[in-house]
N, C-alpha and C positions, 0 to 999 in steps of 0.2 A: 803437718800441715803442709799444702802444696803452697810453693812462691810464684806468684806470677812476676813475667819481668814488664815495666812500665815502659811505655814506647817515649821516647823524645817529647811529643807532646803533651803524655800523658806528666810529666815531669814540668816540662816548663815548655809556655808557647815563647819564651825569649831565647830558647837555644839555637844555637847554627850550631851545624857542624858537617862534616863531609858527607854522613849520612843523609841528614834530611835535606841537603842539596840536591845529592842524586835522585835521590825520592821526589822531593818534590818536584824538580824539575820535569819529571817523566810522567807526575800528575799535571802540571802545569800544561806537557805542551799535549797530556791525552785532554785535558779539559778546552785547550783553547782550538784542537782540531776538529772534535765534538761538534764548541760553539760555531766553529765555522761553516761545520758542514750544516748544523742547525742551521744556520742565517740562509745558507746557498736552497737548503730547501724551504726555510719561509719564503725568500723571494722567488724560486720557481715557485712552490704554492702559489703565492699574489699573481703571480703574471698569467698561471692558468686557472684559477678564479677570477682574473679578469676578463679573459678567454673566453670560458666559459660561462660568463654573464654577456658577452661582445655578442655572441652566438646564439646567445639565449634570447637578446632584442632582435637582434637580424629575423629568430626564426618566427618571433613573434609581430616584426613587421610585414615578415611573408604570409603568416596566417590570414592578418589584416587586409592583403594585399587581394587574395585567395577569397576570403571574404565577399571583399567586394567586387571580383568579379564574378561568383557565383550570385549575387543579389542581381549585377545588371542580367547575369544570364535569366535568371529567373523573370526578370523583368522582360527581355526578350522573347521567351519562351510564351510568356502571355499573350503578348504584344500577335506573337506567332500564332497561337491556338487560338485569339479573336479572328485574325485573319482567315485561318482555316476554316473557323466558323462560317465567319461571313461568304466565303469564296460557296463553301457547301450547299447552304444557304441560295446562293445565287445557281448556281449546279443544280438545284432540287426544282428552283423557280422554273427556269430554264428548261429542263426536264418534263417540267408542268403546262410552261408553254406551248413545246414542240407536241407533244400529246394534245394538246387542245388543239393546236393545227393541223393537225393530222386528223383530226376529227374532224373540225372543219371543211377542212377539203375534201374530205368524204363526202358528208353533208352537203358542197356544194357539188360534188361531181353526181351525187343522186339528184340532186334539184336540176342540173344542167340534162340527166339523162330523162328527166321527168318530164323539162321546157322541152327538149327534144321530139318526146314522146307526142307531145301535146302539139305539138308544132305540125307534127306530120299528120295527126287525127285534123287538126283546121284547114292543112292542104287538102287533105282526099274529103274533106266533107266539102269545104270549095269547089272542089273539081265539080263534085255531083251534083253542086248546087248550078254551076254553070252547064251543064251538059244537059239540065233541066230544061 
């Protein structure tokens, strides 16, 4: 039958001895050190979490600004597009007017030539009549 040796804690929680003091002080130091490290990590995590939240809010604000600028740019694009459309229509109207003016000039030239020819004929007829 095998006998297992009991620790001081298993014998009684109220025992105090050099072995318990040495062993417990090492564990207590280690526990305190780990609790300090955990506290530091939790603080660092809290700071980083706040920084991440601040950065997120900054990005959200920047996105909102960019969306506003995009909307303004689209409105400007619509205005410029309508203006361009109007200018193109005006240009087409001017081209038609110029074409119409050129046709009118051709017609005027034709009529002037016809008048000149008719005037010459009248002059010739007048001279013939005067000579008789």
